[in-house]
C-alpha positions as a printed NumPy array, in Angstrom:
array([[100.624, -32.589,  18.109],
       [ 98.605, -29.931,  16.168],
       [ 98.052, -26.844,  18.352],
       [ 94.082, -27.223,  18.112],
       [ 92.121, -29.974,  19.063],
       [ 88.424, -31.289,  19.25 ],
       [ 86.447, -33.954,  19.813],
       [ 82.365, -34.453,  19.64 ],
       [ 80.207, -36.545,  22.163],
       [ 77.046, -36.962,  21.063],
       [ 74.863, -36.361,  24.38 ],
       [ 71.571, -37.801,  23.197],
       [ 73.188, -41.743,  22.556],
       [ 76.276, -41.262,  25.409],
       [ 78.712, -41.587,  22.901],
       [ 81.197, -40.315,  20.956],
       [ 80.28 , -38.395,  17.238],
       [ 81.767, -40.38 ,  14.633],
       [ 82.586, -38.85 ,  11.235],
       [ 81.797, -35.588,  11.543],
       [ 83.355, -32.997,   9.2  ],
       [ 85.195, -29.869,  11.521],
       [ 86.702, -27.02 ,   9.324],
       [ 88.914, -24.817,  11.032],
       [ 89.233, -20.927,  10.211],
       [ 90.37 , -17.795,  11.017],
       [ 88.808, -14.584,  11.582],
       [ 87.788, -13.563,   8.147],
       [ 86.487, -17.31 ,   7.555],
       [ 88.982, -18.663,   5.841],
       [ 89.7  , -22.364,   5.682],
       [ 93.012, -22.813,   7.575],
       [ 92.323, -26.765,   8.102],
       [ 89.663, -29.193,   7.814],
       [ 89.026, -33.033,   9.052],
       [ 86.56 , -35.548,  10.051],
       [ 85.955, -37.064,  13.622],
       [ 87.431, -40.782,  14.034],
       [ 85.478, -43.313,  15.626],
       [ 86.408, -42.026,  19.081],
       [ 84.581, -38.374,  18.054],
       [ 87.99 , -37.339,  17.707],
       [ 90.648, -35.228,  15.91 ],
       [ 94.164, -35.597,  17.384],
       [ 95.368, -33.627,  13.788],
       [ 93.548, -30.721,  13.048],
       [ 95.575, -27.797,  11.926],
       [ 98.938, -26.829,  12.305],
       [101.11 , -27.557,  15.511],
       [101.331, -23.755,  16.05 ],
       [ 98.656, -20.974,  15.226],
       [ 99.596, -16.795,  15.689],
       [ 97.903, -15.391,  18.528],
       [ 94.388, -14.234,  17.058],
       [ 90.811, -15.409,  16.713],
       [ 89.533, -18.703,  14.909],
       [ 86.501, -20.472,  14.362],
       [ 86.009, -23.913,  14.357],
       [ 82.665, -24.84 ,  12.397],
       [ 81.283, -28.511,  13.032],
       [ 79.18 , -29.732,  10.166],
       [ 76.44 , -31.838,  13.084],
       [ 73.3  , -32.079,  10.258],
       [ 74.926, -34.365,   8.338],
       [ 76.075, -36.639,  11.063],
       [ 72.437, -36.904,  12.287],
       [ 70.964, -36.816,   9.031],
       [ 73.271, -40.092,   8.542],
       [ 70.751, -41.682,  11.372],
       [ 67.832, -40.299,  10.228],
       [ 67.449, -38.707,  12.882],
       [ 65.67 , -34.74 ,  12.719],
       [ 67.78 , -31.708,  13.89 ],
       [ 67.754, -28.239,  14.443],
       [ 71.229, -27.404,  13.946],
       [ 72.647, -27.922,  10.084],
       [ 76.433, -26.546,  11.807],
       [ 77.597, -25.297,  14.974],
       [ 80.285, -22.084,  14.871],
       [ 82.437, -22.184,  17.546],
       [ 84.773, -18.555,  17.988],
       [ 87.63 , -18.574,  20.004],
       [ 90.854, -17.073,  21.201],
       [ 94.426, -18.312,  20.742],
       [ 95.774, -16.188,  23.164],
       [ 99.002, -18.   ,  24.251],
       [100.783, -19.904,  21.147],
       [102.696, -21.722,  24.278],
       [ 99.677, -23.557,  24.698],
       [ 97.622, -26.341,  23.445],
       [ 93.739, -25.267,  22.725],
       [ 91.147, -28.306,  23.105],
       [ 87.94 , -27.373,  22.17 ],
       [ 84.937, -30.181,  22.949],
       [ 81.873, -30.184,  21.659],
       [ 78.55 , -32.095,  23.069],
       [ 75.606, -32.529,  20.146],
       [ 71.887, -33.581,  20.386],
       [ 69.503, -32.999,  18.113],
       [ 68.234, -29.781,  19.447],
       [ 71.019, -28.177,  21.5  ],
       [ 74.574, -28.001,  22.051],
       [ 77.214, -26.961,  24.206],
       [ 81.14 , -26.171,  24.892],
       [ 83.707, -25.144,  27.18 ],
       [ 87.843, -24.854,  27.557],
       [ 89.093, -28.217,  27.495],
       [ 92.391, -29.444,  28.215]])
């Protein structure tokens, strides 16, 4: 299993957000891995099995997701910065989206 996993829920529709491009980046913005959410809105295998302690970013291309359905949206992308503080822990970073808002939390 990847050290970092994510999933996206479209709160405006009450369902997972499928086929959203997500990039895992290091603190300097360099790409480590990228993937697309599956039909359940998840990327269970984003990046390596282990990352060193440090700061990272997930960049979600949600503007493309909303554009496919013709839905006007305010945010073309959402970037979530987070810290890997313990290499023995798994880090799950969920994202809830709507065309004009988003929220996140530390998942399990």
